[in-house]
C-alpha positions as CSV (number, residue, x, y, z in Angstrom):
1,M,40.2,84.1,102.8
2,L,39.1,87.3,101.6
3,A,35.4,87.1,100.7
4,G,36.7,83.8,98.5
5,A,32.9,83.2,98.3
6,L,31.9,86.1,96.3
7,K,30.0,85.2,93.0
8,G,29.8,87.8,90.1
9,H,26.0,89.5,89.3
10,T,24.5,87.7,86.6
11,T,22.1,90.8,85.8
12,P,23.8,94.2,85.1
13,R,23.2,97.1,87.4
14,V,21.9,98.9,84.6
15,Y,20.0,97.8,81.9
16,T,17.4,98.4,79.3
17,P,14.6,95.8,80.2
18,E,13.0,93.3,78.5
19,L,9.5,94.3,76.6
20,R,8.0,90.9,77.9
21,E,9.0,87.7,79.0
22,L,12.2,86.3,77.0
23,T,11.6,82.6,75.5
24,P,12.8,81.0,72.3
25,E,9.6,82.7,70.9
26,T,11.0,86.3,71.7
27,S,14.6,86.1,71.8
28,L,17.0,84.4,69.4
29,G,19.8,84.2,72.3
30,F,18.1,81.2,73.3
31,E,19.1,79.7,69.6
32,C,22.5,81.5,70.2
33,V,23.2,79.7,73.6
34,A,22.4,76.3,72.3
35,F,24.7,76.4,69.3
36,L,27.7,77.6,71.5
37,E,26.7,75.2,74.4
38,E,25.3,72.2,72.5
39,D,27.1,72.4,68.8
40,L,30.5,73.6,70.1
41,G,30.6,72.8,73.6
42,W,31.2,76.2,75.3
43,V,31.0,76.4,79.0
44,L,29.3,80.0,79.3
45,R,29.0,81.7,82.5
46,P,25.8,82.9,83.5
47,W,26.0,86.3,82.7
48,Q,27.3,85.5,79.2
49,R,24.0,83.3,78.7
50,W,21.8,86.1,79.9
51,L,23.2,88.9,78.1
52,Y,22.9,87.0,74.8
53,I,19.4,86.1,75.8
54,H,18.7,89.9,76.3
55,A,20.7,91.3,73.6
56,L,19.0,89.4,71.0
57,E,15.5,90.0,71.8
58,L,13.1,90.0,69.1
59,D,10.9,93.1,67.9
60,E,7.2,92.8,68.1
61,S,6.9,91.6,64.8
62,G,8.9,88.8,65.5
63,E,10.8,89.1,62.5
64,G,13.6,91.8,63.4
65,F,15.6,92.4,66.5
66,R,14.6,94.9,69.1
67,F,17.8,96.7,69.4
68,D,19.8,98.0,66.3
69,T,22.6,98.9,68.9
70,I,23.7,97.3,71.8
71,I,26.4,98.8,74.5
72,V,28.0,96.7,76.9
73,L,30.0,98.3,79.5
74,I,32.0,95.6,81.8
75,A,35.0,95.4,83.9
76,R,38.0,93.9,82.4
77,Q,39.0,90.2,82.2
78,N,35.5,89.2,82.6
79,G,35.3,87.4,79.2
80,K,33.6,90.0,76.9
81,T,35.7,88.8,74.1
82,K,34.6,85.1,74.5
83,W,31.2,86.8,74.6
84,L,31.4,88.9,71.3
85,L,33.3,86.0,69.5
86,G,30.4,83.3,70.3
87,L,27.7,86.3,69.1
88,V,29.7,86.3,65.7
89,L,29.8,82.5,64.9
90,W,26.4,82.2,65.7
91,R,25.7,85.4,63.0
92,L,27.9,83.8,60.5
93,Y,27.0,79.9,61.2
94,V,23.6,79.9,62.0
95,D,22.1,83.3,61.5
96,M,23.5,83.3,58.3
97,A,24.9,86.9,58.3
98,R,26.5,88.0,54.8
99,L,29.4,90.2,56.4
100,V,30.4,90.8,60.1
101,I,33.4,93.9,60.5
102,S,35.3,93.9,63.8
103,T,36.8,97.3,64.5
104,A,39.0,98.5,67.4
105,Q,41.2,101.8,67.8
106,D,44.2,99.6,67.3
107,L,44.2,97.3,64.4
108,D,46.1,94.7,66.1
109,K,43.1,94.7,68.4
110,A,40.6,94.4,66.1
111,E,42.4,91.6,64.2
112,E,43.0,89.9,67.7
113,L,39.1,88.8,67.6
114,L,39.1,87.7,64.3
115,D,42.4,85.6,65.0
116,E,40.9,84.0,68.0
117,G,37.6,83.2,65.7
118,A,39.4,81.5,63.0
119,G,41.5,79.4,65.8
120,V,38.0,77.9,66.7
121,I,37.0,77.5,63.2
122,E,39.9,75.6,62.1
123,D,39.7,73.6,65.3
124,D,36.4,72.3,64.9
125,P,35.6,69.7,61.8
126,E,32.1,71.1,61.2
127,L,32.8,74.9,61.2
128,N,36.2,74.2,59.5
129,G,33.9,72.4,56.5
130,E,32.5,75.6,55.7
131,L,35.9,78.1,55.6
132,V,36.7,78.8,52.1
133,K,39.9,80.9,53.4
134,Y,41.4,82.7,55.9
135,L,43.4,85.8,54.6
136,Q,46.5,86.6,57.4
137,T,47.7,89.4,55.5
138,N,48.3,92.4,58.0
139,G,45.8,94.9,57.6
140,K,43.3,92.9,55.6
141,R,42.6,89.8,57.9
142,K,39.5,88.4,56.5
143,I,37.6,85.2,57.4
144,T,35.5,83.6,54.1
145,L,33.0,81.3,54.1
146,T,30.8,79.4,52.0
147,G,27.8,81.2,50.5
148,R,30.0,84.4,50.4
149,R,29.8,85.0,54.0
150,R,32.8,87.2,55.5
151,W,34.2,88.5,58.7
152,K,36.7,91.7,58.1
153,A,38.8,93.5,60.7
154,Q,39.5,96.9,60.1
155,T,40.9,99.9,62.3
156,A,38.3,102.6,63.8
157,T,39.0,105.3,61.7
158,R,36.7,108.0,59.6
159,K,36.9,105.6,56.3
160,G,36.7,102.2,58.1
161,G,33.8,100.4,56.8
162,R,32.6,103.2,54.3
163,S,30.7,101.6,51.0
164,L,30.1,98.3,53.1
165,S,27.0,96.9,54.0
166,A,27.2,94.7,57.3
167,D,24.7,92.3,59.1
168,M,27.0,93.4,62.1
169,A,29.5,95.9,63.0
170,I,31.6,95.6,66.4
171,L,32.9,98.6,68.1
172,D,35.6,97.2,70.7
173,E,36.7,99.5,73.2
174,L,34.5,102.3,72.4
175,R,35.9,104.3,75.3
176,E,38.8,105.0,73.4
177,H,36.7,106.5,70.7
178,Q,37.8,110.9,71.2
179,S,35.9,111.9,68.2
180,W,32.6,110.8,66.6
181,A,34.5,110.2,62.6
182,A,34.9,106.4,63.2
183,W,31.4,106.0,64.6
184,A,29.6,108.1,62.0
185,A,32.2,105.8,59.4
186,I,31.2,102.6,60.8
187,V,27.6,102.6,62.1
188,P,25.9,103.5,58.8
189,T,27.3,100.2,57.4
190,T,24.3,98.4,58.9
191,T,21.7,100.8,57.9
192,A,20.7,99.0,54.4
193,V,20.6,95.6,55.9
194,A,17.8,93.7,57.6
195,R,17.9,92.5,61.2
196,S,21.4,94.2,61.6
197,Q,23.2,95.4,64.6
198,V,25.9,97.7,66.0
199,V,27.5,96.1,69.0
200,A,29.8,98.2,71.3
201,V,31.8,97.0,74.0
202,S,33.9,98.7,76.8
203,N,35.1,99.2,80.3
204,A,34.1,102.6,81.8
205,G,35.9,105.9,80.0
206,D,36.9,109.0,81.6
207,Q,36.5,112.8,80.1
208,T,37.9,111.8,76.3
209,S,35.7,109.3,75.9
210,I,33.2,111.2,73.9
211,V,31.3,108.9,72.1
212,L,31.0,106.2,74.8
213,R,29.7,108.8,77.4
214,T,27.1,110.3,75.0
215,V,25.4,107.2,73.8
216,R,25.5,105.6,77.2
217,D,24.1,108.7,79.0
218,A,21.4,108.7,76.2
219,A,20.5,105.2,77.1
220,G,20.8,105.8,80.7
221,R,18.6,108.5,80.9
222,K,15.8,106.4,79.1
223,I,16.2,103.9,81.3
224,E,16.1,106.3,84.2
225,L,12.8,108.1,82.9
226,G,11.3,104.4,82.3
227,Q,10.6,105.5,78.0
228,T,12.5,102.6,76.8
229,A,9.5,100.8,75.2
230,D,10.2,102.3,72.0
231,T,14.1,102.3,72.1
232,K,16.3,101.0,69.6
233,V,19.7,101.0,71.7
234,G,19.7,98.3,74.5
235,L,22.3,99.5,76.9
236,F,23.8,96.3,79.4
237,E,26.3,97.7,82.1
238,W,28.1,95.9,84.6
239,S,29.4,98.7,87.3
240,A,29.7,99.2,90.9
241,P,27.3,101.8,92.3
242,P,28.3,105.6,92.5
243,G,30.3,106.4,95.6
244,V,31.3,103.1,97.0
245,P,34.7,102.3,98.7
246,H,36.6,100.6,96.1
247,T,38.2,98.4,98.8
248,D,35.0,97.2,99.9
249,P,34.8,93.2,98.1
250,Q,30.7,93.3,98.6
251,Y,30.8,95.8,95.6
252,W,33.2,93.9,93.0
253,P,30.4,91.6,91.9
254,Y,28.4,94.6,90.5
255,A,31.3,95.4,88.0
256,N,32.8,91.5,87.8
257,P,30.3,89.1,86.6
258,S,32.8,86.4,86.2
259,L,33.7,87.1,89.8
260,G,33.9,83.1,91.1
261,Y,34.0,81.7,87.7
262,G,37.6,82.7,86.6
263,I,37.8,85.8,88.6
264,T,38.8,85.4,92.2
265,A,38.4,87.7,94.9
266,D,41.8,87.5,96.1
267,K,43.2,88.4,92.8
268,L,41.0,91.8,92.8
269,A,42.3,92.5,96.4
270,G,45.9,92.0,95.1
271,Y,45.0,94.8,92.1
272,V,43.7,97.4,94.9
273,E,47.2,97.3,96.3
274,A,48.8,97.5,93.0
275,F,47.0,100.1,91.1
276,P,46.1,104.0,92.1
277,E,42.3,104.3,93.2
278,S,41.6,106.1,89.8
279,E,42.8,103.0,87.8
280,F,41.4,100.3,90.1
281,R,37.8,102.0,89.9
282,T,37.9,102.3,85.9
283,E,39.4,98.9,85.3
284,Y,37.8,97.1,87.7
285,L,34.7,98.6,88.8
286,C,33.7,99.8,85.8
287,Q,33.3,103.7,87.0
288,W,33.7,106.7,85.4
289,V,36.6,108.6,86.9
290,D,37.1,112.0,85.4
291,T,40.9,112.4,85.2
292,L,41.7,115.5,83.3
293,E,41.6,119.0,84.1
294,P,37.9,120.1,84.8
295,G,35.9,122.3,82.1
296,V,34.9,125.9,82.7
297,F,32.1,124.8,85.1
298,P,32.2,123.6,88.9
299,E,31.3,119.9,89.0
300,G,27.6,119.7,89.5
301,T,26.7,123.2,88.0
302,W,25.6,121.9,84.4
303,D,23.9,119.2,85.9
304,A,21.4,121.3,88.4
305,C,20.3,123.4,85.4
306,R,19.0,120.3,83.8
307,D,14.9,120.1,83.6
308,P,13.6,117.1,81.2
309,K,10.6,118.9,81.1
310,S,11.6,122.6,79.9
311,R,10.4,124.4,77.1
312,R,10.4,128.0,75.9
313,A,7.4,130.2,77.1
314,P,4.3,130.1,74.7
315,G,4.8,132.4,71.8
316,A,8.2,133.1,72.9
317,E,10.7,133.8,70.2
318,L,13.5,131.5,69.3
319,S,17.0,132.3,69.0
320,L,19.0,129.9,66.5
321,A,23.1,129.4,66.4
322,L,25.3,127.6,64.3
323,D,28.6,126.4,65.2
324,V,31.0,123.9,63.8
325,S,33.6,121.5,65.8
326,F,36.8,122.6,65.6
327,D,37.9,119.5,62.9
328,R,35.1,120.7,61.0
329,Q,33.6,116.8,61.4
330,W,30.5,118.0,63.3
331,S,27.8,120.7,63.1
332,H,25.5,121.6,65.6
333,I,22.5,124.0,65.5
334,T,21.4,125.2,69.2
335,V,18.3,127.1,70.3
336,A,17.4,129.7,73.3
337,A,14.3,131.0,74.1
338,P,12.7,132.7,77.5
339,R,10.6,130.4,79.8
340,E,7.6,131.2,81.8
341,D,9.4,131.3,84.9
342,G,12.0,133.9,83.3
343,A,14.8,131.4,83.0
344,F,16.1,130.7,79.2
345,H,15.4,127.3,77.8
346,L,18.4,125.8,75.9
347,E,18.1,122.9,73.4
348,L,20.2,121.3,70.9
349,I,18.2,121.0,67.6
350,A,19.9,119.5,65.2
351,S,23.6,117.7,65.3
352,R,25.2,115.8,62.1
353,A,28.5,114.9,60.7
354,G,30.4,117.7,58.2
355,T,28.5,120.7,56.9
356,D,27.1,119.8,53.6
357,W,23.5,119.1,55.4
358,I,23.4,122.6,56.5
359,A,22.2,124.6,53.7
360,E,19.3,122.0,53.1
361,W,18.3,122.1,56.5
362,F,17.7,125.8,56.6
363,A,16.1,125.8,53.0
364,E,13.5,123.7,54.3
365,R,12.5,125.5,57.5
366,A,13.3,129.0,56.2
367,H,9.9,130.0,57.0
368,K,10.2,128.7,60.8
369,Y,13.6,130.0,61.6
370,P,14.6,132.9,59.2
371,E,17.6,134.1,61.1
372,V,20.7,132.2,62.4
373,V,23.9,133.5,64.6
374,V,27.3,132.7,63.3
375,Q,30.6,133.6,64.7
376,A,31.9,136.3,62.5
377,R,35.6,135.5,61.8
378,G,38.0,132.9,63.5
379,A,35.8,130.2,63.5
380,P,35.1,127.1,61.8
381,A,31.2,127.9,60.9
382,S,32.7,131.6,59.9
383,S,33.0,130.1,56.3
384,L,29.7,129.2,55.9
385,I,28.3,132.9,56.1
386,E,28.5,133.7,52.6
387,D,26.4,130.4,51.6
388,L,24.2,130.6,54.3
389,R,23.1,134.3,53.2
390,L,22.1,132.9,49.8
391,I,19.4,130.5,51.2
392,K,16.2,131.2,50.1
393,Y,12.6,129.8,51.2
394,K,12.5,126.6,49.6
395,D,8.9,126.0,49.5
396,D,7.9,129.3,47.8
397,D,9.8,130.1,44.7
398,D,8.2,133.4,44.4
399,N,9.8,134.6,47.6
400,D,12.6,136.5,47.6
401,Q,13.5,136.6,51.4
402,T,16.5,134.7,52.3
403,L,18.0,133.5,55.6
404,R,19.3,136.7,58.1
405,V,22.8,135.8,59.5
406,I,23.4,138.0,62.7
407,E,27.3,137.8,62.8
408,W,28.6,137.2,66.4
409,G,31.8,138.6,67.1
410,G,34.3,141.1,68.8
411,P,33.7,142.4,72.3
412,D,30.4,140.0,72.1
413,L,32.2,137.4,72.2
414,A,33.5,137.7,75.5
415,A,30.1,139.5,76.9
416,A,28.2,136.5,75.6
417,S,30.5,133.8,77.4
418,G,30.6,135.8,80.5
419,R,26.6,136.3,80.5
420,F,26.0,132.3,79.7
421,Y,28.5,131.2,82.6
422,D,26.5,133.9,85.0
423,A,23.3,132.1,83.9
424,V,24.4,128.7,84.2
425,M,26.0,129.5,88.0
426,Q,22.6,131.1,88.5
427,R,20.3,128.4,87.2
428,R,19.1,130.7,84.6
429,V,19.5,128.6,81.7
430,R,17.9,125.1,81.7
431,H,18.3,122.3,79.4
432,R,16.9,118.7,79.0
433,G,20.2,116.9,79.6
434,Q,20.7,116.2,76.1
435,P,24.2,114.0,76.4
436,R,25.8,115.5,73.3
437,L,25.1,119.1,74.8
438,T,26.0,118.1,78.5
439,A,29.4,116.6,77.4
440,A,29.9,119.6,75.4
441,A,29.5,122.1,78.5
442,E,31.1,119.9,81.1
443,L,34.5,119.8,79.2
444,V,34.6,123.0,77.7
445,K,37.5,125.6,78.5
446,S,38.0,128.7,78.3
447,K,40.7,131.4,77.0
448,Q,42.2,134.6,78.1
449,S,42.1,137.6,76.2
450,G,43.6,140.3,77.9
451,D,40.8,141.0,80.8
452,A,38.4,139.1,79.1
453,W,37.8,135.3,78.4
454,F,35.8,133.2,76.2
455,F,35.0,129.4,75.5
456,E,37.6,127.8,73.4
457,R,37.2,124.8,70.8
458,K,40.8,124.0,69.9
459,N,42.0,123.2,73.7
460,S,39.1,121.6,75.1
461,V,38.5,117.8,75.3
462,G,36.3,116.5,72.5
463,D,33.5,118.7,70.5
464,V,32.6,121.7,72.5
465,A,30.7,123.1,69.5
466,P,27.3,122.1,70.8
467,V,27.5,124.2,73.8
468,V,29.5,127.2,71.9
469,S,26.2,127.4,69.3
470,G,24.2,127.8,72.8
471,V,26.6,130.8,74.0
472,A,25.5,132.5,70.6
473,A,21.7,131.6,70.9
474,L,21.5,132.9,74.5
475,W,23.4,135.9,73.4
476,R,20.9,136.4,70.7
477,A,17.8,135.5,72.9
478,M,19.1,138.4,75.6
479,Q,18.7,140.9,73.3
480,P,15.9,143.1,73.1
481,R,13.4,142.5,70.5
482,E,11.0,144.6,68.2
483,D,7.4,144.3,69.3
484,E,5.4,142.3,66.1
485,S,1.9,141.1,65.9
486,S,3.2,137.6,65.3
487,S,6.0,135.4,65.2
488,A,7.4,133.0,62.3
489,Y,8.9,131.0,65.4
490,D,5.6,130.2,66.6
491,E,5.6,127.0,64.2
492,Y,8.5,125.5,66.2
493,D,8.2,122.1,67.4
494,D,10.4,121.1,70.5
495,A,10.2,117.7,69.3
496,E,12.4,118.9,66.1
497,T,15.3,117.5,67.4
498,L,17.2,115.8,64.7
499,F,20.3,113.7,65.4
500,A,22.3,111.4,63.0
């Protein structure tokens, strides 16, 4: 028998560590487990029990959850849907949540979880006693319980969930989110509700999985650096270690915690033969496989420029640049400045949905950032130039000075792209490994124009505006400046990174 005795790992290979020993006093997961096993008679798998206890850890006050956002990565067919269902039932029936929203890119997928939950409720006399109505209209699936508790299923779109206030929002198969539109619409539904959570579950993704990659890498970086004491994002990832042979059964338990509890090693061995290696790694080892054409930078080049402690040289002037995604869904401001070692520090300091926040952002900081670089023509941000020029110092009504806009265009586009590329290849650009900037740098592609080329937004995968604004900022930072006795940039605080 091929590795017949293998058992899946209960503890994920990568996870946000608990703050203290988890007991019934420090985690509501014990209450959830008791409800499912004792009241509903479920037989939980060890990993499911472990995850309830860790995901529902309480904060130091003992009143709210430690994690506002939970990211669960796990291979296919391991029981994540059943785990999600148990969590929803506990939130509705024991924790008395007023609204749960389950979403997926495919409406059928979102409704599937709700329909399964309706079946459990209808089959249990006690649960069914609190059921008021089960609306089964396609596109409007909803369960209503006594006390006006509701569970709705919706498509994960930019309009999904808007105007609602949810105790829990579920984003199933987060790897399918190729833009931030749905995330920006659904996650804020939990903002105004005490003890609310966003729960995102998924398999590993690929280069198109912009949202999953960004949130996963950000949480993973904090785990790697041991900076999780104050984090509000819990990452729980069952995945095989990078670089291991996909055919070796000893690594399968890392990504398949239900191995030996439902999944068999023989079944996975059959999948090894039936699937291409890349598919098996993604689906059953929960490993990231880049299946698309690579971006402009060779693999590993951008990561080689990472320096978590990077910062500008004392007193060095900052160069700011603004760029907007091709679909105008997101806007980003990046800063570049010389370092003491002669390289250039690059940092994404503001990144938010839409464009309506930009004028206010600069108005509040015009005394600190008196100029910004924007592409002059043919770019989504170009339409903002005239409005930017009208921005005045917000804190000084008597000051007529307005924001200075440096128009970037013509031959400078290609020249700046070439200089940026050379600087990255020669490691003369250093960054802190910010996930959104990194994702853009690794995915951005180039467009030929005669003998020159420049970075392109339209045909790149996802939102590459963060790195395009970086190109513009570095272009400005490399230009000679007039000597000044003092600089308005001296007030810059590297920690002023604003993400929404």
